[in-house]
C-alpha positions, 0 to 999 in steps of 0.5 A, a space after each residue: 499499500 505504501 509503497 502504490 502511494 507513493 508510485 503515485 506520489 511520483 509519477 503525479 509528480 513527474 506529470 508536473 515538473 513535464 507539463 513545468 519544464 514543458 513550457 520552458 525549453 525545446 520539447 525535443 530537450 523536455 526528456 533530457 531536462 527532466 533527466 536532468 533535475 531527477 539527477 540532480 535531486 538524487 545528488 542534492 536530497 542527501 543535504 537537504 536539511 526541511 522535508 517541508 521545502 523539498 516542492 519550492 526545493 525541486 523546482 528551484 532545483 527545475 528552473 535552475 536546469 531550464 537555464 542551463 539548457 536554455 543557455 546551453 541552446 543560445 551558446 552552441 544553436 549548431 549542437 541542438 540541431 538548431 538551423 541558422 534561421 532559427 536560432 536568428 528567431 532564439 537569438 533576436 538582437 545578440 550579438 550571436 545573430 549576426 555574423 559579420 559582428 561575430 566575424 569581428 569579434 573572433 578576429 578579436 579574439 585572435 589578438 589576445 595573448 595566448 593564454 587568454 586567447 586559448 581560455 575565452 576560444 576553449 570555454 565561449 566558442 567550444 562550449 566547455 565549461 571551465 572546469 574541464 578548460 581547466 582540466 584541459 590545459 592543468 591548470 587551476 580551476 581557479 587560474 582559468 577563473 581568472 585567463 577567461 575573466 580577464 580575457 573578456 576585459 580585455 576582449 571588451 577594451 579592443 572593441 571597444 576601442 574599434 566600435 562605437 557599442 550600443 547596449 539595451 538594458 539588459 546589456 545585449 549590443 543593440 547597434 555597433 558601428 565603426 569608430 574608423 571605417 576600417 577599422 572594424 567590420 562589425 556594421 551593424 543596425 537594427 
């Protein structure tokens, strides 16, 4: 009897989570995100102190998994089978949807010192996590985090020297024009 009740509760909870996730991610990703949620719950359950807050904790885990999925899709659209048109629609107004600016950013990354260039290429262009990139390069995680942060700062300096960049309230690029005609290939009008 008790086992049937627990199984029924589990199924009911799984169905509620499925509808919660399905409203927020692509249909092809629902099962993957649910699996990720259940893995995170399994790993985090021993650390849960207040059993009465289980459901709110569970939905926080679900929100976190959904956000991670959305970040991965935005960062690596081709890896998720998205075509260029889908990416442009999902990332409307973002730098990634503008090929000229993306190519210019790639050239700007190439102008960085090699250790910053490696860090940004691995984490931003190839989609590795910082721990994976740190292990690959044989450096500490804090060292990788520093390289990524400093590399982003230096990249921003290079871009701001070459271009006038206008941002929206969320920090997304809405306009970019060269400071000098030969200096920047980022012309972008929205």
